[in-house]
Every structure is written in structure tokens, then in C-alpha cells.
C-alpha atoms as one frame of an Amber mdcrd trajectory, in Angstrom:
protein
 -38.181  10.432   4.644 -40.020  10.892   1.340 -37.807  13.789   0.267 -34.717
  11.751   1.057 -35.909   8.851  -1.100 -37.047  11.059  -3.993 -34.278  13.668
  -4.089 -31.183  12.857  -2.061 -30.935   9.099  -2.600 -30.855   9.269  -6.442
 -28.129  11.924  -6.345 -26.020   9.977  -3.871 -26.518   6.759  -5.839 -25.276
   8.447  -9.056 -22.125   9.564  -7.226 -21.580   6.096  -5.773 -22.095   4.393
  -9.148 -19.692   6.835 -10.805 -17.092   6.296  -8.104 -17.326   2.516  -8.336
 -17.199   2.615 -12.140 -14.109   4.823 -12.007 -12.384   2.458  -9.573 -13.305
  -0.588 -11.659 -12.776   0.615 -15.244 -10.512   3.687 -14.855 -12.712   5.745
 -17.195 -11.523   8.905 -18.900 -13.555  11.758 -17.447 -13.217  14.204 -20.358
 -15.658  12.496 -22.804 -18.194  11.931 -20.044 -18.003  15.602 -19.097 -18.427
  16.670 -22.722 -21.536  14.508 -23.142 -22.962  15.904 -19.932 -22.373  19.509
 -20.951 -23.468  19.295 -24.577 -26.293  16.723 -24.382 -27.733  16.214 -20.922
 -27.802  19.818 -19.670 -29.816  21.094 -22.677 -32.282  18.229 -22.162 -32.581
  19.127 -18.490 -33.216  22.799 -19.288 -35.778  21.876 -21.966 -37.600  19.564
 -19.571 -37.654  22.216 -16.851 -39.142  24.806 -19.219 -41.707  22.379 -20.608
 -42.855  21.260 -17.164 -43.160  24.888 -16.068 -45.305  25.690 -19.117 -47.439
  22.553 -18.718 -48.022  23.130 -15.016 -49.008  26.742 -15.737 -51.512  25.612
 -18.378 -52.702  22.452 -16.620 -52.595  22.876 -12.824 -53.699  19.266 -12.349
 -50.215  18.101 -13.502 -48.525  19.602 -10.441 -49.910  16.997  -8.040
């Protein structure tokens, strides 16, 4: 149940929020996609690399 609450539930909730927002506001998807590709994905990659380096140097962070 812990994995569901920590991994699956946030992903499903993002999809549900996006769906409801689209139904309510009729958002244009193109600008949102551009922000995701050019801003959020580089941040995600940077965070993944930094956490990998920190965990390698400080094993106590991986708890």
C-alpha cells in the first residue's frame, strides 16, 4: 500500500487534475507541453543526477 500512496497515487492525481482542468477551462495543450519539455524535464534530469551523486557520496541519504 505504501508504494501505491507514494508512486501511483500522485501520478493518477496529476492526470485527474489535468483532465478536470481541461474539461473546465478548455486549456490549449501546446504551451503546457512546451513548458514541460523545455523547463520541467531538464529539472527532473538534473535532480536525478544530483540525487545519484549525493547518494553515492553520502549513503545515509538513501534511507
